N, C-alpha and C positions, 0 to 999 in steps of 0.2 A: 207109872205110863199115863195112863187115862187118867188119872186125875192134872198131870203136870198138864199134859196136852188139854183137858178142858178148864185150867187155870190160865193156862195162856193166851185160850181164845177171848178170853174175858180182857188181856189188854184188847188185844188185837180188838174187837170189836167195838172199844169204846173207849180208843187212843187214835184211830186214829181215820182216815177220810171215810171210810163206809162209816163214822161212826153217824152220819145225818140221818141213813138205813134207822136207824134207834134195836139193830137187831137183836134180840135177847143171846148174850152167845153160844149155848146151847143148839137154839137153830140157828147162826149164823156159822157154827163146826160141824153140824149134820148137815147143812148143805153144798158147802165146800167140798165136804165128805163123796157126799151122792155126785158133784158133778164132774168129783175127778175120778173116781168107780165105771161113771157109764162112758165118763171120754177114756176110760181104758180100755173098756169091753169095746167102744166102737171103733178104737184104731185098732182091734183084735179080732174082734167077726165083721164091722161094714164095710159096704163099699168102699171104694178107695174117696173118692170127694169124699164124703160123710168123719174118711180118716183122716184124712188131711184136717178138718176145719175140727176133728176133736184135737188132733196136734196143735194144730192154734190155738186155741180158748188153754189147753194145757201150759202153752210157751204163754197166755196172755194171767195166769194163775200164779203160773213161776216166778213171774216180774214181778207182779202183784205181793207175792209174798217174800218173797225180794226186798221191797219193796219198805213193808209192812213193819221186815226184821228192821234196816236200818232207821224206820219213825219212830221206833217203840228204844234205842239201842240198843237192843239187843245185843251179848254177846257175835264176835262175825263166825263162832263157830254152827250158829241157826244159821248163817249165812248158807251154809257149805249147800242141804241140803237143799234150796232154792238155785245153789248153780249149779250142782248136780247133776239135777234133775231139767233144767234146760238146756244145759251143755247137748244129755240123750234126746231130747226135742229135740234138739237144732244141727244137728245130728243126723237122728233118721228122718228130719223134711229135706235136708239136702241129698245124702244117699238117695230115697227115695226121687228124688226128683233126678239126678246124674243116672240113676240108675232106668227110666222114664225116658231120657236124650239118649240114650244110647242103642234101646232099645226100638225104639220110634217112633 
């Protein structure tokens, strides 16, 4: 699994619009993973405003992931993780705002 992910990030870093950054694929993989884990920690433990910001940042990452998979002509099943993650994040934002509106 790890080797497959390393191999996939070579395409992500060299064949997509982020290639202008000229990031090493390993650096790109670690950077994305670190941002994702930091956002998850913020969602779980940070104050509300920062947690909402982290959720929106993850939404952006999921949209970027979906665009990347389409850009490099990955099969549809590779898109599923991005779409499911995006669905969860948008549901979280919606329910959080709905609860906030109800409680005042």
